[in-house]
FIFILO-668190 format. One record per atom (N, C-alpha, C): residue in three letters; atom name; x, y, z. Coordinates in steps of 0.2 Angstrom, whole numbers, plus 5000, padded with zeros to 4 digits. Layout:
REM residues N
+------+------+------+------+------+
! type ! atom !    X !    Y !    Z !
+------+------+------+------+------+
!  ALA !   CA !    X !    Y !    Z !
...
+------+------+------+------+------+
//
This chain:
REM residues 167
+------+------+------+------+------+
! type ! atom !    X !    Y !    Z !
+------+------+------+------+------+
!  MET !    N ! 5064 ! 5002 ! 5112 !
!  MET !   CA ! 5066 ! 5002 ! 5105 !
!  MET !    C ! 5073 ! 4999 ! 5104 !
!  SER !    N ! 5077 ! 4998 ! 5109 !
!  SER !   CA ! 5084 ! 4996 ! 5108 !
!  SER !    C ! 5084 ! 4988 ! 5106 !
!  ASP !    N ! 5079 ! 4984 ! 5109 !
!  ASP !   CA ! 5079 ! 4977 ! 5108 !
!  ASP !    C ! 5076 ! 4975 ! 5101 !
!  ARG !    N ! 5074 ! 4980 ! 5097 !
!  ARG !   CA ! 5072 ! 4979 ! 5090 !
!  ARG !    C ! 5077 ! 4981 ! 5085 !
!  ASN !    N ! 5077 ! 4978 ! 5079 !
!  ASN !   CA ! 5082 ! 4980 ! 5074 !
!  ASN !    C ! 5078 ! 4984 ! 5069 !
!  TYR !    N ! 5077 ! 4991 ! 5071 !
!  TYR !   CA ! 5072 ! 4995 ! 5067 !
!  TYR !    C ! 5076 ! 4997 ! 5060 !
!  ILE !    N ! 5072 ! 4996 ! 5055 !
!  ILE !   CA ! 5075 ! 4999 ! 5048 !
!  ILE !    C ! 5072 ! 5005 ! 5047 !
!  LEU !    N ! 5066 ! 5007 ! 5050 !
!  LEU !   CA ! 5063 ! 5013 ! 5049 !
!  LEU !    C ! 5060 ! 5016 ! 5056 !
!  THR !    N ! 5062 ! 5021 ! 5058 !
!  THR !   CA ! 5059 ! 5024 ! 5064 !
!  THR !    C ! 5052 ! 5028 ! 5062 !
!  GLN !    N ! 5048 ! 5030 ! 5067 !
!  GLN !   CA ! 5042 ! 5033 ! 5066 !
!  GLN !    C ! 5043 ! 5039 ! 5062 !
!  ASN !    N ! 5048 ! 5043 ! 5063 !
!  ASN !   CA ! 5050 ! 5049 ! 5059 !
!  ASN !    C ! 5052 ! 5048 ! 5052 !
!  GLN !    N ! 5056 ! 5042 ! 5051 !
!  GLN !   CA ! 5057 ! 5040 ! 5044 !
!  GLN !    C ! 5051 ! 5038 ! 5040 !
!  VAL !    N ! 5047 ! 5034 ! 5044 !
!  VAL !   CA ! 5041 ! 5032 ! 5041 !
!  VAL !    C ! 5037 ! 5038 ! 5038 !
!  SER !    N ! 5036 ! 5043 ! 5043 !
!  SER !   CA ! 5032 ! 5049 ! 5041 !
!  SER !    C ! 5035 ! 5053 ! 5035 !
!  GLN !    N ! 5042 ! 5053 ! 5035 !
!  GLN !   CA ! 5045 ! 5056 ! 5029 !
!  GLN !    C ! 5044 ! 5052 ! 5022 !
!  LYS !    N ! 5045 ! 5045 ! 5023 !
!  LYS !   CA ! 5043 ! 5041 ! 5017 !
!  LYS !    C ! 5036 ! 5042 ! 5015 !
!  LEU !    N ! 5031 ! 5042 ! 5019 !
!  LEU !   CA ! 5024 ! 5043 ! 5017 !
!  LEU !    C ! 5023 ! 5049 ! 5014 !
!  GLN !    N ! 5026 ! 5055 ! 5016 !
!  GLN !   CA ! 5026 ! 5061 ! 5013 !
!  GLN !    C ! 5028 ! 5061 ! 5006 !
!  ARG !    N ! 5034 ! 5058 ! 5005 !
!  ARG !   CA ! 5037 ! 5058 ! 4998 !
!  ARG !    C ! 5033 ! 5053 ! 4994 !
!  LEU !    N ! 5030 ! 5048 ! 4996 !
!  LEU !   CA ! 5026 ! 5043 ! 4992 !
!  LEU !    C ! 5020 ! 5047 ! 4990 !
!  ALA !    N ! 5017 ! 5051 ! 4995 !
!  ALA !   CA ! 5011 ! 5055 ! 4993 !
!  ALA !    C ! 5012 ! 5060 ! 4988 !
!  LEU !    N ! 5018 ! 5063 ! 4988 !
!  LEU !   CA ! 5020 ! 5068 ! 4983 !
!  LEU !    C ! 5021 ! 5065 ! 4976 !
!  GLU !    N ! 5024 ! 5059 ! 4976 !
!  GLU !   CA ! 5024 ! 5055 ! 4970 !
!  GLU !    C ! 5018 ! 5053 ! 4967 !
!  VAL !    N ! 5013 ! 5051 ! 4971 !
!  VAL !   CA ! 5006 ! 5049 ! 4969 !
!  VAL !    C ! 5003 ! 5055 ! 4966 !
!  ALA !    N ! 5003 ! 5061 ! 4970 !
!  ALA !   CA ! 5000 ! 5067 ! 4967 !
!  ALA !    C ! 5003 ! 5069 ! 4961 !
!  GLU !    N ! 5009 ! 5069 ! 4960 !
!  GLU !   CA ! 5013 ! 5071 ! 4954 !
!  GLU !    C ! 5010 ! 5066 ! 4948 !
!  GLN !    N ! 5009 ! 5060 ! 4949 !
!  GLN !   CA ! 5007 ! 5055 ! 4944 !
!  GLN !    C ! 4999 ! 5057 ! 4942 !
!  LEU !    N ! 4996 ! 5060 ! 4947 !
!  LEU !   CA ! 4989 ! 5061 ! 4946 !
!  LEU !    C ! 4987 ! 5068 ! 4944 !
!  ASN !    N ! 4992 ! 5072 ! 4943 !
!  ASN !   CA ! 4992 ! 5079 ! 4941 !
!  ASN !    C ! 4988 ! 5080 ! 4935 !
!  GLY !    N ! 4982 ! 5084 ! 4936 !
!  GLY !   CA ! 4978 ! 5086 ! 4930 !
!  GLY !    C ! 4972 ! 5081 ! 4929 !
!  ASP !    N ! 4972 ! 5075 ! 4933 !
!  ASP !   CA ! 4967 ! 5070 ! 4932 !
!  ASP !    C ! 4962 ! 5072 ! 4937 !
!  ASP !    N ! 4955 ! 5071 ! 4935 !
!  ASP !   CA ! 4950 ! 5072 ! 4940 !
!  ASP !    C ! 4946 ! 5066 ! 4941 !
!  ALA !    N ! 4948 ! 5060 ! 4938 !
!  ALA !   CA ! 4944 ! 5054 ! 4940 !
!  ALA !    C ! 4945 ! 5052 ! 4947 !
!  GLU !    N ! 4940 ! 5050 ! 4950 !
!  GLU !   CA ! 4940 ! 5048 ! 4957 !
!  GLU !    C ! 4946 ! 5043 ! 4959 !
!  LEU !    N ! 4949 ! 5044 ! 4965 !
!  LEU !   CA ! 4955 ! 5040 ! 4967 !
!  LEU !    C ! 4952 ! 5035 ! 4972 !
!  ILE !    N ! 4953 ! 5029 ! 4971 !
!  ILE !   CA ! 4951 ! 5024 ! 4976 !
!  ILE !    C ! 4957 ! 5021 ! 4979 !
!  ILE !    N ! 4958 ! 5022 ! 4985 !
!  ILE !   CA ! 4964 ! 5019 ! 4989 !
!  ILE !    C ! 4962 ! 5012 ! 4992 !
!  ILE !    N ! 4965 ! 5007 ! 4990 !
!  ILE !   CA ! 4963 ! 5000 ! 4994 !
!  ILE !    C ! 4969 ! 4999 ! 4998 !
!  GLY !    N ! 4967 ! 4999 ! 5005 !
!  GLY !   CA ! 4972 ! 4996 ! 5010 !
!  GLY !    C ! 4971 ! 4989 ! 5012 !
!  ILE !    N ! 4977 ! 4985 ! 5011 !
!  ILE !   CA ! 4976 ! 4978 ! 5013 !
!  ILE !    C ! 4977 ! 4977 ! 5020 !
!  ARG !    N ! 4971 ! 4974 ! 5023 !
!  ARG !   CA ! 4971 ! 4973 ! 5030 !
!  ARG !    C ! 4976 ! 4968 ! 5032 !
!  HIS !    N ! 4977 ! 4967 ! 5038 !
!  HIS !   CA ! 4982 ! 4962 ! 5041 !
!  HIS !    C ! 4989 ! 4966 ! 5040 !
!  GLY !    N ! 4991 ! 4970 ! 5045 !
!  GLY !   CA ! 4997 ! 4973 ! 5045 !
!  GLY !    C ! 4995 ! 4981 ! 5044 !
!  GLY !    N ! 5000 ! 4984 ! 5041 !
!  GLY !   CA ! 4999 ! 4992 ! 5041 !
!  GLY !    C ! 4996 ! 4994 ! 5034 !
!  GLY !    N ! 4993 ! 4990 ! 5030 !
!  GLY !   CA ! 4991 ! 4992 ! 5023 !
!  GLY !    C ! 4985 ! 4997 ! 5024 !
!  VAL !    N ! 4981 ! 4996 ! 5029 !
!  VAL !   CA ! 4975 ! 5001 ! 5029 !
!  VAL !    C ! 4977 ! 5008 ! 5032 !
!  THR !    N ! 4981 ! 5007 ! 5037 !
!  THR !   CA ! 4984 ! 5013 ! 5040 !
!  THR !    C ! 4988 ! 5017 ! 5035 !
!  ILE !    N ! 4992 ! 5014 ! 5031 !
!  ILE !   CA ! 4996 ! 5017 ! 5025 !
!  ILE !    C ! 4991 ! 5020 ! 5020 !
!  ALA !    N ! 4985 ! 5017 ! 5019 !
!  ALA !   CA ! 4980 ! 5020 ! 5014 !
!  ALA !    C ! 4977 ! 5026 ! 5017 !
!  GLN !    N ! 4976 ! 5026 ! 5023 !
!  GLN !   CA ! 4973 ! 5032 ! 5026 !
!  GLN !    C ! 4978 ! 5038 ! 5027 !
!  LYS !    N ! 4984 ! 5036 ! 5028 !
!  LYS !   CA ! 4989 ! 5042 ! 5029 !
!  LYS !    C ! 4990 ! 5045 ! 5022 !
!  ILE !    N ! 4991 ! 5040 ! 5017 !
!  ILE !   CA ! 4992 ! 5043 ! 5010 !
!  ILE !    C ! 4986 ! 5047 ! 5007 !
!  SER !    N ! 4980 ! 5045 ! 5009 !
!  SER !   CA ! 4974 ! 5049 ! 5007 !
!  SER !    C ! 4975 ! 5056 ! 5010 !
!  GLU !    N ! 4976 ! 5056 ! 5017 !
!  GLU !   CA ! 4977 ! 5063 ! 5020 !
!  GLU !    C ! 4982 ! 5067 ! 5017 !
!  LEU !    N ! 4988 ! 5064 ! 5015 !
!  LEU !   CA ! 4994 ! 5067 ! 5013 !
!  LEU !    C ! 4993 ! 5069 ! 5005 !
!  VAL !    N ! 4989 ! 5066 ! 5001 !
!  VAL !   CA ! 4988 ! 5067 ! 4994 !
!  VAL !    C ! 4983 ! 5073 ! 4993 !
!  ARG !    N ! 4978 ! 5073 ! 4998 !
!  ARG !   CA ! 4972 ! 5077 ! 4997 !
!  ARG !    C ! 4974 ! 5084 ! 4996 !
!  PRO !    N ! 4978 ! 5087 ! 4999 !
!  PRO !   CA ! 4980 ! 5095 ! 4997 !
!  PRO !    C ! 4982 ! 5096 ! 4990 !
!  TYR !    N ! 4985 ! 5091 ! 4987 !
!  TYR !   CA ! 4988 ! 5091 ! 4980 !
!  TYR !    C ! 4984 ! 5089 ! 4974 !
!  VAL !    N ! 4978 ! 5086 ! 4975 !
!  VAL !   CA ! 4974 ! 5084 ! 4970 !
!  VAL !    C ! 4967 ! 5087 ! 4970 !
!  HIS !    N ! 4964 ! 5087 ! 4965 !
!  HIS !   CA ! 4957 ! 5090 ! 4964 !
!  HIS !    C ! 4952 ! 5084 ! 4962 !
!  MET !    N ! 4952 ! 5079 ! 4966 !
!  MET !   CA ! 4948 ! 5073 ! 4964 !
!  MET !    C ! 4945 ! 5070 ! 4970 !
!  PRO !    N ! 4939 ! 5067 ! 4970 !
!  PRO !   CA ! 4937 ! 5064 ! 4976 !
!  PRO !    C ! 4942 ! 5058 ! 4978 !
!  ILE !    N ! 4943 ! 5057 ! 4984 !
!  ILE !   CA ! 4947 ! 5051 ! 4986 !
!  ILE !    C ! 4943 ! 5047 ! 4991 !
!  VAL !    N ! 4943 ! 5040 ! 4990 !
!  VAL !   CA ! 4939 ! 5035 ! 4994 !
!  VAL !    C ! 4944 ! 5030 ! 4996 !
!  VAL !    N ! 4944 ! 5028 ! 5003 !
!  VAL !   CA ! 4948 ! 5023 ! 5005 !
!  VAL !    C ! 4944 ! 5017 ! 5007 !
!  ILE !    N ! 4946 ! 5011 ! 5005 !
!  ILE !   CA ! 4942 ! 5005 ! 5007 !
!  ILE !    C ! 4948 ! 5000 ! 5009 !
!  GLU !    N ! 4945 ! 4995 ! 5012 !
!  GLU !   CA ! 4950 ! 4990 ! 5014 !
!  GLU !    C ! 4949 ! 4983 ! 5010 !
!  ALA !    N ! 4954 ! 4979 ! 5009 !
!  ALA !   CA ! 4954 ! 4973 ! 5006 !
!  ALA !    C ! 4956 ! 4968 ! 5011 !
!  GLU !    N ! 4951 ! 4963 ! 5012 !
!  GLU !   CA ! 4953 ! 4958 ! 5017 !
!  GLU !    C ! 4954 ! 4951 ! 5014 !
!  MET !    N ! 4959 ! 4947 ! 5016 !
!  MET !   CA ! 4960 ! 4941 ! 5013 !
!  MET !    C ! 4965 ! 4937 ! 5018 !
!  ASN !    N ! 4965 ! 4930 ! 5017 !
!  ASN !   CA ! 4970 ! 4926 ! 5020 !
!  ASN !    C ! 4977 ! 4927 ! 5016 !
!  LYS !    N ! 4982 ! 4930 ! 5019 !
!  LYS !   CA ! 4988 ! 4931 ! 5015 !
!  LYS !    C ! 4991 ! 4925 ! 5013 !
!  ASP !    N ! 4990 ! 4920 ! 5016 !
!  ASP !   CA ! 4994 ! 4913 ! 5015 !
!  ASP !    C ! 4990 ! 4910 ! 5009 !
!  MET !    N ! 4984 ! 4910 ! 5009 !
!  MET !   CA ! 4979 ! 4907 ! 5003 !
!  MET !    C ! 4974 ! 4913 ! 5001 !
!  PRO !    N ! 4976 ! 4918 ! 4997 !
!  PRO !   CA ! 4972 ! 4923 ! 4996 !
!  PRO !    C ! 4967 ! 4922 ! 4990 !
!  ASP !    N ! 4962 ! 4917 ! 4992 !
!  ASP !   CA ! 4957 ! 4915 ! 4987 !
!  ASP !    C ! 4952 ! 4920 ! 4986 !
!  ASP !    N ! 4949 ! 4922 ! 4992 !
!  ASP !   CA ! 4943 ! 4926 ! 4992 !
!  ASP !    C ! 4946 ! 4933 ! 4994 !
!  ILE !    N ! 4945 ! 4938 ! 4990 !
!  ILE !   CA ! 4946 ! 4945 ! 4992 !
!  ILE !    C ! 4940 ! 4949 ! 4993 !
!  VAL !    N ! 4939 ! 4951 ! 4999 !
!  VAL !   CA ! 4933 ! 4955 ! 5001 !
!  VAL !    C ! 4935 ! 4962 ! 5003 !
!  PHE !    N ! 4931 ! 4967 ! 4999 !
!  PHE !   CA ! 4932 ! 4974 ! 5000 !
!  PHE !    C ! 4927 ! 4976 ! 5005 !
!  SER !    N ! 4929 ! 4981 ! 5009 !
!  SER !   CA ! 4925 ! 4984 ! 5014 !
!  SER !    C ! 4918 ! 4987 ! 5012 !
!  ARG !    N ! 4918 ! 4988 ! 5006 !
!  ARG !   CA ! 4911 ! 4991 ! 5003 !
!  ARG !    C ! 4912 ! 4989 ! 4995 !
!  ASP !    N ! 4906 ! 4989 ! 4992 !
!  ASP !   CA ! 4905 ! 4988 ! 4985 !
!  ASP !    C ! 4907 ! 4995 ! 4982 !
!  ILE !    N ! 4911 ! 4994 ! 4977 !
!  ILE !   CA ! 4913 ! 5000 ! 4973 !
!  ILE !    C ! 4913 ! 4999 ! 4965 !
!  ASP !    N ! 4911 ! 5003 ! 4961 !
!  ASP !   CA ! 4912 ! 5003 ! 4954 !
!  ASP !    C ! 4919 ! 5006 ! 4952 !
!  PHE !    N ! 4923 ! 5002 ! 4950 !
!  PHE !   CA ! 4930 ! 5004 ! 4949 !
!  PHE !    C ! 4931 ! 5006 ! 4942 !
!  ASN !    N ! 4926 ! 5006 ! 4938 !
!  ASN !   CA ! 4926 ! 5008 ! 4931 !
!  ASN !    C ! 4928 ! 5016 ! 4930 !
!  GLY !    N ! 4933 ! 5017 ! 4926 !
!  GLY !   CA ! 4935 ! 5024 ! 4925 !
!  GLY !    C ! 4939 ! 5027 ! 4931 !
!  LYS !    N ! 4940 ! 5024 ! 4936 !
!  LYS !   CA ! 4943 ! 5026 ! 4942 !
!  LYS !    C ! 4951 ! 5025 ! 4942 !
!  ASN !    N ! 4954 ! 5029 ! 4946 !
!  ASN !   CA ! 4961 ! 5028 ! 4948 !
!  ASN !    C ! 4961 ! 5024 ! 4954 !
!  VAL !    N ! 4965 ! 5018 ! 4954 !
!  VAL !   CA ! 4965 ! 5014 ! 4960 !
!  VAL !    C ! 4972 ! 5013 ! 4962 !
!  LEU !    N ! 4973 ! 5014 ! 4969 !
!  LEU !   CA ! 4980 ! 5013 ! 4972 !
!  LEU !    C ! 4979 ! 5008 ! 4977 !
!  ILE !    N ! 4983 ! 5003 ! 4977 !
!  ILE !   CA ! 4983 ! 4997 ! 4981 !
!  ILE !    C ! 4989 ! 4998 ! 4986 !
!  THR !    N ! 4988 ! 4998 ! 4993 !
!  THR !   CA ! 4993 ! 5000 ! 4997 !
!  THR !    C ! 4994 ! 4994 ! 5002 !
!  ASP !    N ! 5000 ! 4992 ! 5004 !
!  ASP !   CA ! 5002 ! 4987 ! 5009 !
!  ASP !    C ! 5008 ! 4989 ! 5012 !
!  ASP !    N ! 5009 ! 4986 ! 5018 !
!  ASP !   CA ! 5015 ! 4988 ! 5022 !
!  ASP !    C ! 5021 ! 4985 ! 5019 !
!  VAL !    N ! 5022 ! 4979 ! 5018 !
!  VAL !   CA ! 5028 ! 4975 ! 5016 !
!  VAL !    C ! 5026 ! 4971 ! 5009 !
!  SER !    N ! 5030 ! 4972 ! 5004 !
!  SER !   CA ! 5029 ! 4967 ! 4998 !
!  SER !    C ! 5035 ! 4962 ! 4999 !
!  ASN !    N ! 5033 ! 4956 ! 4999 !
!  ASN !   CA ! 5038 ! 4951 ! 4999 !
!  ASN !    C ! 5039 ! 4948 ! 4992 !
!  SER !    N ! 5034 ! 4944 ! 4990 !
!  SER !   CA ! 5034 ! 4940 ! 4984 !
!  SER !    C ! 5030 ! 4943 ! 4978 !
!  GLY !    N ! 5026 ! 4948 ! 4980 !
!  GLY !   CA ! 5021 ! 4951 ! 4975 !
!  GLY !    C ! 5014 ! 4947 ! 4975 !
!  LYS !    N ! 5014 ! 4942 ! 4979 !
!  LYS !   CA ! 5008 ! 4937 ! 4979 !
!  LYS !    C ! 5002 ! 4941 ! 4981 !
!  VAL !    N ! 5002 ! 4945 ! 4987 !
!  VAL !   CA ! 4996 ! 4948 ! 4989 !
!  VAL !    C ! 4994 ! 4954 ! 4985 !
!  LEU !    N ! 4999 ! 4958 ! 4982 !
!  LEU !   CA ! 4997 ! 4963 ! 4978 !
!  LEU !    C ! 4994 ! 4960 ! 4971 !
!  MET !    N ! 4996 ! 4955 ! 4969 !
!  MET !   CA ! 4993 ! 4951 ! 4963 !
!  MET !    C ! 4986 ! 4949 ! 4964 !
!  TYR !    N ! 4985 ! 4946 ! 4970 !
!  TYR !   CA ! 4978 ! 4944 ! 4971 !
!  TYR !    C ! 4973 ! 4949 ! 4972 !
!  VAL !    N ! 4975 ! 4955 ! 4975 !
!  VAL !   CA ! 4971 ! 4960 ! 4976 !
!  VAL !    C ! 4969 ! 4963 ! 4969 !
!  LEU !    N ! 4973 ! 4962 ! 4964 !
!  LEU !   CA ! 4971 ! 4964 ! 4957 !
!  LEU !    C ! 4966 ! 4960 ! 4954 !
!  LYS !    N ! 4965 ! 4954 ! 4956 !
!  LYS !   CA ! 4960 ! 4949 ! 4953 !
!  LYS !    C ! 4953 ! 4952 ! 4953 !
!  PRO !    N ! 4950 ! 4954 ! 4958 !
!  PRO !   CA ! 4943 ! 4957 ! 4957 !
!  PRO !    C ! 4943 ! 4963 ! 4953 !
!  LEU !    N ! 4948 ! 4967 ! 4952 !
!  LEU !   CA ! 4948 ! 4973 ! 4948 !
!  LEU !    C ! 4947 ! 4971 ! 4941 !
!  LEU !    N ! 4949 ! 4964 ! 4939 !
!  LEU !   CA ! 4948 ! 4962 ! 4932 !
!  LEU !    C ! 4941 ! 4962 ! 4929 !
!  ASP !    N ! 4936 ! 4962 ! 4934 !
!  ASP !   CA ! 4929 ! 4963 ! 4932 !
!  ASP !    C ! 4927 ! 4970 ! 4930 !
!  PHE !    N ! 4932 ! 4975 ! 4931 !
!  PHE !   CA ! 4930 ! 4982 ! 4929 !
!  PHE !    C ! 4935 ! 4984 ! 4924 !
!  HIS !    N ! 4935 ! 4991 ! 4923 !
!  HIS !   CA ! 4939 ! 4994 ! 4918 !
!  HIS !    C ! 4942 ! 5000 ! 4921 !
!  PRO !    N ! 4946 ! 5000 ! 4926 !
!  PRO !   CA ! 4949 ! 5006 ! 4930 !
!  PRO !    C ! 4953 ! 5010 ! 4925 !
!  LYS !    N ! 4953 ! 5016 ! 4926 !
!  LYS !   CA ! 4957 ! 5021 ! 4922 !
!  LYS !    C ! 4965 ! 5019 ! 4923 !
!  ARG !    N ! 4967 ! 5018 ! 4929 !
!  ARG !   CA ! 4974 ! 5015 ! 4931 !
!  ARG !    C ! 4974 ! 5012 ! 4937 !
!  VAL !    N ! 4978 ! 5007 ! 4938 !
!  VAL !   CA ! 4979 ! 5004 ! 4944 !
!  VAL !    C ! 4987 ! 5004 ! 4946 !
!  GLN !    N ! 4988 ! 5006 ! 4952 !
!  GLN !   CA ! 4995 ! 5007 ! 4954 !
!  GLN !    C ! 4996 ! 5004 ! 4961 !
!  THR !    N ! 5002 ! 5002 ! 4963 !
!  THR !   CA ! 5003 ! 4999 ! 4970 !
!  THR !    C ! 5008 ! 5003 ! 4973 !
!  LEU !    N ! 5007 ! 5003 ! 4980 !
!  LEU !   CA ! 5012 ! 5007 ! 4984 !
!  LEU !    C ! 5013 ! 5003 ! 4991 !
!  VAL !    N ! 5020 ! 5002 ! 4992 !
!  VAL !   CA ! 5021 ! 4998 ! 4998 !
!  VAL !    C ! 5026 ! 5003 ! 5002 !
!  LEU !    N ! 5026 ! 5002 ! 5009 !
!  LEU !   CA ! 5031 ! 5005 ! 5013 !
!  LEU !    C ! 5038 ! 5002 ! 5012 !
!  VAL !    N ! 5038 ! 4995 ! 5012 !
!  VAL !   CA ! 5045 ! 4992 ! 5012 !
!  VAL !    C ! 5044 ! 4986 ! 5007 !
!  GLU !    N ! 5049 ! 4986 ! 5002 !
!  GLU !   CA ! 5049 ! 4981 ! 4997 !
!  GLU !    C ! 5055 ! 4976 ! 4998 !
!  ARG !    N ! 5054 ! 4970 ! 4999 !
!  ARG !   CA ! 5059 ! 4965 ! 5001 !
!  ARG !    C ! 5063 ! 4962 ! 4994 !
!  MET !    N ! 5060 ! 4963 ! 4989 !
!  MET !   CA ! 5063 ! 4961 ! 4982 !
!  MET !    C ! 5064 ! 4954 ! 4981 !
!  HIS !    N ! 5060 ! 4950 ! 4984 !
!  HIS !   CA ! 5060 ! 4942 ! 4983 !
!  HIS !    C ! 5054 ! 4941 ! 4978 !
!  LYS !    N ! 5054 ! 4943 ! 4972 !
!  LYS !   CA ! 5048 ! 4943 ! 4968 !
!  LYS !    C ! 5047 ! 4936 ! 4965 !
!  LEU !    N ! 5041 ! 4933 ! 4967 !
!  LEU !   CA ! 5039 ! 4927 ! 4964 !
!  LEU !    C ! 5034 ! 4927 ! 4959 !
!  PHE !    N ! 5030 ! 4933 ! 4959 !
!  PHE !   CA ! 5025 ! 4935 ! 4955 !
!  PHE !    C ! 5026 ! 4942 ! 4952 !
!  PRO !    N ! 5023 ! 4942 ! 4946 !
!  PRO !   CA ! 5025 ! 4948 ! 4941 !
!  PRO !    C ! 5022 ! 4955 ! 4943 !
!  VAL !    N ! 5023 ! 4957 ! 4950 !
!  VAL !   CA ! 5020 ! 4963 ! 4952 !
!  VAL !    C ! 5026 ! 4967 ! 4955 !
!  LYS !    N ! 5028 ! 4972 ! 4953 !
!  LYS !   CA ! 5033 ! 4977 ! 4956 !
!  LYS !    C ! 5029 ! 4983 ! 4958 !
!  PRO !    N ! 5030 ! 4985 ! 4964 !
!  PRO !   CA ! 5026 ! 4991 ! 4967 !
!  PRO !    C ! 5028 ! 4997 ! 4963 !
!  ASP !    N ! 5023 ! 5001 ! 4961 !
!  ASP !   CA ! 5025 ! 5008 ! 4958 !
!  ASP !    C ! 5028 ! 5013 ! 4962 !
!  TYR !    N ! 5026 ! 5013 ! 4969 !
!  TYR !   CA ! 5029 ! 5017 ! 4974 !
!  TYR !    C ! 5031 ! 5013 ! 4980 !
!  VAL !    N ! 5038 ! 5015 ! 4981 !
!  VAL !   CA ! 5041 ! 5011 ! 4987 !
!  VAL !    C ! 5044 ! 5016 ! 4992 !
!  GLY !    N ! 5043 ! 5015 ! 4998 !
!  GLY !   CA ! 5046 ! 5019 ! 5003 !
!  GLY !    C ! 5053 ! 5017 ! 5004 !
!  LEU !    N ! 5055 ! 5010 ! 5005 !
!  LEU !   CA ! 5061 ! 5008 ! 5006 !
!  LEU !    C ! 5062 ! 5001 ! 5003 !
!  SER !    N ! 5067 ! 5000 ! 4998 !
!  SER !   CA ! 5069 ! 4994 ! 4995 !
!  SER !    C ! 5074 ! 4991 ! 5000 !
!  LEU !    N ! 5073 ! 4984 ! 5002 !
!  LEU !   CA ! 5078 ! 4981 ! 5006 !
!  LEU !    C ! 5080 ! 4974 ! 5004 !
!  ALA !    N ! 5086 ! 4973 ! 5003 !
!  ALA !   CA ! 5088 ! 4966 ! 5001 !
!  ALA !    C ! 5088 ! 4962 ! 5008 !
!  THR !    N ! 5084 ! 4957 ! 5008 !
!  THR !   CA ! 5085 ! 4953 ! 5014 !
!  THR !    C ! 5085 ! 4945 ! 5013 !
!  THR !    N ! 5087 ! 4941 ! 5017 !
!  THR !   CA ! 5086 ! 4934 ! 5016 !
!  THR !    C ! 5079 ! 4932 ! 5017 !
!  LEU !    N ! 5078 ! 4926 ! 5014 !
!  LEU !   CA ! 5071 ! 4923 ! 5014 !
!  LEU !    C ! 5069 ! 4922 ! 5021 !
!  GLN !    N ! 5074 ! 4921 ! 5026 !
!  GLN !   CA ! 5072 ! 4919 ! 5033 !
!  GLN !    C ! 5071 ! 4925 ! 5037 !
!  ASP !    N ! 5073 ! 4931 ! 5034 !
!  ASP !   CA ! 5071 ! 4938 ! 5038 !
!  ASP !    C ! 5064 ! 4939 ! 5037 !
!  HIS !    N ! 5061 ! 4943 ! 5042 !
!  HIS !   CA ! 5054 ! 4945 ! 5041 !
!  HIS !    C ! 5054 ! 4952 ! 5043 !
!  ILE !    N ! 5050 ! 4956 ! 5040 !
!  ILE !   CA ! 5049 ! 4963 ! 5042 !
!  ILE !    C ! 5042 ! 4964 ! 5045 !
!  LEU !    N ! 5042 ! 4968 ! 5050 !
!  LEU !   CA ! 5036 ! 4969 ! 5054 !
!  LEU !    C ! 5035 ! 4977 ! 5054 !
!  VAL !    N ! 5029 ! 4979 ! 5052 !
!  VAL !   CA ! 5028 ! 4986 ! 5052 !
!  VAL !    C ! 5023 ! 4987 ! 5058 !
!  GLU !    N ! 5026 ! 4991 ! 5063 !
!  GLU !   CA ! 5022 ! 4991 ! 5070 !
!  GLU !    C ! 5017 ! 4997 ! 5069 !
!  VAL !    N ! 5011 ! 4995 ! 5071 !
!  VAL !   CA ! 5005 ! 5000 ! 5070 !
!  VAL !    C ! 5002 ! 5001 ! 5077 !
!  LYS !    N ! 5001 ! 5007 ! 5080 !
!  LYS !   CA ! 4997 ! 5008 ! 5086 !
!  LYS !    C ! 4992 ! 5013 ! 5084 !
!  GLY !    N ! 4986 ! 5010 ! 5085 !
!  GLY !   CA ! 4980 ! 5015 ! 5083 !
!  GLY !    C ! 4980 ! 5017 ! 5076 !
!  ASP !    N ! 4981 ! 5023 ! 5074 !
!  ASP !   CA ! 4981 ! 5025 ! 5067 !
!  ASP !    C ! 4988 ! 5028 ! 5066 !
!  GLU !    N ! 4993 ! 5026 ! 5070 !
!  GLU !   CA ! 5000 ! 5028 ! 5069 !
!  GLU !    C ! 5005 ! 5022 ! 5067 !
!  ILE !    N ! 5009 ! 5023 ! 5063 !
!  ILE !   CA ! 5014 ! 5018 ! 5061 !
!  ILE !    C ! 5020 ! 5020 ! 5065 !
!  ILE !    N ! 5022 ! 5016 ! 5070 !
!  ILE !   CA ! 5028 ! 5017 ! 5075 !
!  ILE !    C ! 5034 ! 5016 ! 5071 !
!  GLY !    N ! 5035 ! 5011 ! 5067 !
!  GLY !   CA ! 5041 ! 5010 ! 5064 !
!  GLY !    C ! 5041 ! 5003 ! 5060 !
!  ALA !    N ! 5046 ! 5001 ! 5057 !
!  ALA !   CA ! 5047 ! 4995 ! 5054 !
!  ALA !    C ! 5053 ! 4992 ! 5056 !
!  PHE !    N ! 5053 ! 4985 ! 5058 !
!  PHE !   CA ! 5059 ! 4982 ! 5060 !
!  PHE !    C ! 5060 ! 4975 ! 5057 !
!  LEU !    N ! 5066 ! 4973 ! 5058 !
!  LEU !   CA ! 5068 ! 4966 ! 5055 !
!  LEU !    C ! 5068 ! 4961 ! 5061 !
!  ILE !    N ! 5065 ! 4955 ! 5059 !
!  ILE !   CA ! 5065 ! 4950 ! 5064 !
!  ILE !    C ! 5067 ! 4944 ! 5061 !
+------+------+------+------+------+
//
């Protein structure tokens, strides 16, 4: 671990996810419309979606479904969900590990425009604050000012997030 510049340890990630889950649950308090959590594949987005689902479940009284969104992050023309879902009248939470420019979050919103969800929110573990697109995450584990040359990698092993580090 000493050769990496960790910005979040496994324990800190766990604490951040617990806090984020409580924030989500608070927003959804009293709502009974289904919650669909969309985890962005390529990185830790899916693992974060699964963790948030587990952590939110004790605090809300609604069905929770986790699906995956797959795309080419460089050219996100086609967004493919892991299963067909009717998003009409549902609460939707899009999760990703790191938000750089807002581009990926914005493109995942695109297929949702064919529906009328009750609400759509976004959650990221780390926000880098280099906004080029008009999407600001609703829930953020850690906001970090970095240079454009810096990269943040969220390390995932199996279904656990080991940490996040700067490269």
